[in-house]
FIKOL-183376 format. One line per 10 residues: for each residue x, y, z of N, C-alpha, C, O. Coordinates in Angstrom, 1 decimal, decimal comma, padded with zeros to 4 digits, m for minus. Atoms other than C-alpha are relative to their C-alpha. Example, Ala and Ser with C-alpha at 12.3 -4.5 7.8 and 13.67 -1.06 7.14 Angstrom:
BEGIN
000,9 m001,2 000,0 012,3 m004,5 007,8 000,9 001,2 000,0 001,9 001,2 000,7 | m000,9 m001,1 000,0 013,7 m001,1 007,1 m000,8 001,1 000,8 m000,3 002,2 000,9
END
This chain:
BEGIN
m000,5 001,1 m000,8 243,9 013,5 m102,4 m001,5 m000,8 000,3 m002,5 m000,3 000,7 | 001,4 001,2 000,0 241,2 010,5 m102,3 m000,2 m000,5 001,4 000,5 m001,3 002,1 | 001,0 001,2 m001,0 239,3 009,1 m099,8 000,0 m001,1 000,4 m000,3 m002,0 m000,4 | m000,2 001,9 000,2 239,6 005,8 m098,7 m002,0 m000,7 000,2 m003,0 000,0 000,5 | 001,1 000,3 000,4 236,4 003,6 m099,2 m001,1 000,1 001,7 m002,3 000,0 001,9 | 000,5 000,2 m001,3 235,7 003,5 m095,2 m000,7 001,9 000,3 m001,9 002,4 000,5 | 000,9 m002,0 000,0 235,5 008,1 m095,1 m000,9 000,3 m000,9 m001,6 001,2 m000,6 | 001,2 m000,2 001,1 233,4 008,0 m098,2 m001,5 m000,5 000,8 m002,5 000,2 001,0 | 000,9 000,7 m000,7 231,0 005,1 m096,2 m000,2 001,2 001,6 m001,3 001,7 002,0 | m000,1 m001,2 m000,9 231,7 007,6 m093,3 m001,0 001,4 000,0 m001,9 001,8 000,8
001,1 m001,2 000,3 230,1 010,5 m094,6 m001,6 m000,4 m000,3 m002,5 000,0 000,3 | 000,8 000,6 000,7 227,7 008,7 m096,5 m001,1 m000,2 001,3 m002,2 000,3 001,1 | 000,9 000,5 m001,1 225,9 007,5 m093,2 000,0 001,1 001,2 m000,7 000,8 002,2 | 000,4 m000,9 m000,8 226,5 011,3 m091,4 m001,8 000,6 m001,4 m003,0 000,7 m001,0 | 001,3 m000,2 000,7 223,9 012,4 m094,5 m001,2 m000,8 000,0 m002,3 m000,4 m000,5 | 001,2 001,2 m000,6 221,5 009,4 m093,5 m000,5 m000,1 000,9 m001,5 m000,7 001,2 | 000,7 m000,1 m001,4 221,5 010,6 m090,2 m000,9 001,3 000,2 m002,0 001,6 000,7 | 000,9 m001,5 m000,1 220,9 014,2 m090,9 m001,7 m000,7 m000,5 m002,5 m000,9 000,4 | 000,7 m000,2 000,2 218,0 013,2 m093,1 m000,9 m000,7 000,9 m002,1 m000,2 000,9 | 000,9 000,5 m001,0 216,3 011,1 m090,5 m000,1 000,2 001,3 m000,7 m000,5 002,1
000,2 m001,3 m001,4 216,7 013,7 m087,8 m001,1 000,6 m000,5 m002,0 000,8 000,3 | 000,7 m001,0 000,6 214,9 015,8 m090,1 m001,8 m000,9 m000,5 m002,9 m000,4 m000,6 | 001,6 000,7 000,2 211,8 013,1 m090,8 m000,2 000,5 001,5 m001,1 001,4 001,6 | m000,2 000,4 m001,4 212,4 012,7 m086,9 m000,8 001,5 001,1 m001,7 001,7 001,9 | 000,3 m001,8 m000,1 212,2 016,5 m086,5 m001,7 000,4 m000,3 m002,4 000,8 000,6 | 001,3 m000,1 000,5 209,0 016,9 m088,7 m000,9 m000,8 000,5 m002,0 m000,9 m000,1 | 001,0 001,1 m001,2 207,4 014,4 m086,0 m000,7 m001,2 m000,5 m001,9 m001,5 m000,2 | 000,3 001,3 000,1 207,4 011,0 m087,5 000,7 m000,6 000,5 001,8 m000,2 000,7 | m000,4 000,9 m001,1 208,0 008,2 m085,4 000,5 m000,9 m001,0 001,6 m001,4 m000,8 | 000,1 000,8 001,0 207,7 006,1 m088,5 001,0 000,4 m001,3 000,7 001,4 m002,0
m000,2 m000,6 002,1 210,0 006,3 m092,3 m001,1 m000,5 m000,5 m001,4 m000,1 m001,7 | 001,2 000,7 000,9 206,9 004,1 m093,2 m000,8 001,2 m000,6 m000,9 001,8 m001,7 | 001,3 m001,0 000,1 204,3 006,5 m092,2 000,8 001,3 m000,8 000,1 001,7 m001,7 | m000,7 m000,9 000,9 207,2 009,5 m093,7 m000,2 m000,3 m001,5 m000,5 000,5 m002,4 | 000,0 000,3 001,6 207,2 007,8 m096,9 m001,4 000,0 m000,6 m001,7 000,9 m001,4 | 001,1 m000,5 000,1 203,8 007,1 m097,2 m000,6 001,3 m000,4 m000,9 001,9 m001,4 | 000,7 m002,0 000,3 202,4 010,7 m096,5 001,0 000,9 m001,5 000,7 001,7 m002,3 | m000,6 m001,0 001,1 204,8 012,0 m099,0 000,3 m000,7 m001,5 000,7 000,0 m002,4 | m000,3 000,7 001,1 205,1 009,6 m101,8 001,1 m000,7 m000,3 001,3 m001,1 m001,5 | m001,1 000,5 000,4 207,8 008,3 m101,9 000,0 m001,7 000,8 m000,3 m001,9 002,0
000,2 001,3 m000,5 208,4 004,0 m102,1 000,2 m000,3 001,4 000,6 000,8 001,9 | m000,4 000,0 m000,9 208,9 002,9 m098,8 001,1 m001,0 000,3 001,5 m001,0 001,5 | m001,1 000,2 000,0 211,8 000,8 m099,5 001,4 000,7 m000,1 002,3 000,8 000,7 | m000,5 m001,2 m000,2 213,6 003,3 m100,9 000,5 001,0 000,9 001,6 001,5 000,9 | 000,1 m001,1 m001,4 212,9 005,8 m097,9 001,2 m000,9 000,9 002,3 m000,5 001,0 | m000,7 000,8 m000,7 214,1 003,0 m095,8 001,6 m000,1 m000,4 002,3 000,3 000,6 | m001,1 m000,4 000,3 217,6 002,9 m097,7 000,9 001,1 000,3 001,9 001,1 000,9 | m000,2 m000,8 m000,2 217,7 006,0 m098,0 000,6 000,8 001,8 001,3 001,8 001,9 | m000,1 m000,3 m001,0 217,9 006,4 m094,1 001,2 m001,0 000,9 001,8 m000,8 002,0 | m001,0 001,2 m000,6 220,3 003,3 m093,8 001,1 000,6 m000,5 002,1 000,4 000,2
m001,4 m000,3 000,3 223,1 004,9 m095,9 000,1 m000,7 m001,4 001,2 m000,9 m002,1 | m000,2 000,7 001,5 222,1 003,0 m099,3 m000,6 000,2 m000,8 m001,8 000,6 m000,4 | 000,7 m000,5 000,7 221,2 003,7 m102,5 m000,6 001,3 m000,3 m001,7 001,5 m000,9 | 000,4 m001,7 m000,2 220,9 007,7 m102,2 000,1 000,5 m000,9 001,2 000,6 m001,2 | m000,8 m000,4 001,3 220,7 009,0 m105,4 m000,4 001,5 000,4 m001,2 001,8 001,2 | 000,8 m001,3 000,1 220,4 012,9 m105,9 m001,3 000,7 m000,3 m001,8 001,8 000,1 | 001,2 m000,2 000,0 217,4 012,8 m107,0 m001,0 000,0 000,9 m001,9 000,8 001,1 | 001,0 m000,2 m001,2 215,6 011,5 m104,2 000,4 000,9 001,0 m000,4 001,4 001,7 | m000,6 m001,1 m001,4 217,6 013,8 m101,8 m000,4 001,2 m000,2 m000,7 001,9 000,8 | 000,9 m001,4 000,4 216,1 016,7 m103,7 m001,2 000,1 000,5 m001,7 001,1 001,1
001,6 m000,3 m000,3 212,8 015,7 m103,2 000,3 m000,4 001,4 m000,6 000,3 001,9 | 000,8 000,0 m001,5 212,9 014,7 m099,5 000,5 001,3 000,8 000,2 001,7 001,9 | m000,4 m001,0 m001,2 215,2 017,9 m098,8 m001,4 001,3 m001,0 m001,7 002,3 m000,4 | 001,5 m000,5 000,2 211,9 019,5 m100,8 m001,0 m000,4 000,6 m001,5 000,7 000,8 | 000,8 000,6 m001,2 209,4 017,6 m098,4 000,3 001,3 001,2 m000,6 002,0 001,8 | m000,3 m000,9 m001,7 211,6 019,9 m095,5 m000,1 001,1 m000,1 m000,1 001,8 000,9 | m000,4 m001,6 000,1 211,8 023,3 m097,2 001,1 000,2 000,1 001,5 001,2 000,6 | m001,3 m000,5 m000,2 215,4 022,9 m097,6 000,4 000,1 m001,5 m000,1 m000,4 m002,4 | m000,9 000,1 001,5 218,0 023,7 m100,6 001,2 m001,1 000,4 001,7 m001,2 001,6 | m001,5 000,6 m000,5 221,0 021,3 m100,8 000,6 000,8 000,9 001,0 000,3 002,0
m001,3 m001,2 m001,1 223,2 024,4 m099,1 m000,9 m000,3 000,6 m001,4 m001,4 000,4 | 000,2 000,4 m001,2 221,5 024,5 m096,3 m000,1 m001,5 000,7 000,0 m001,7 001,9 | 000,1 001,1 m000,1 221,1 021,0 m096,2 001,5 m000,7 000,9 001,8 m001,4 002,0 | m001,8 000,6 m000,7 225,2 020,4 m095,9 000,5 001,4 000,5 001,6 001,3 001,0 | m000,8 m000,9 m000,9 226,0 023,8 m094,5 000,5 m000,6 001,3 001,6 m000,2 001,7 | m000,6 000,1 m001,0 226,5 022,1 m091,4 000,3 m001,5 000,2 000,7 m002,1 001,2 | m000,6 002,2 000,0 227,3 018,1 m092,2 001,7 m000,2 000,1 002,2 m001,3 000,1
END
C-alpha cells in the first residue's frame, strides 16, 4: 500500500525531530554551532532539522558524529 504525501511528510518530520533531539542531547543549543563544529554547511543542517532536503549521505554523516548506525537511529522511530 502506497503512503500519502501527508504520511510521508509526517515521517520525514519525525526523522528531523530525532536529529534535532540528538543535537540537543549532545549539548548543542544552537544548530549553527553544531554545524560549524562538525563541518556541516549551516544552511544544509538547518534544512535537515526542518525536514527539508535530507540526503542519505548527510544523514549518515550526522549519525557518525553521534556514534550511531542507521539501524540504531531508526530502531525506535
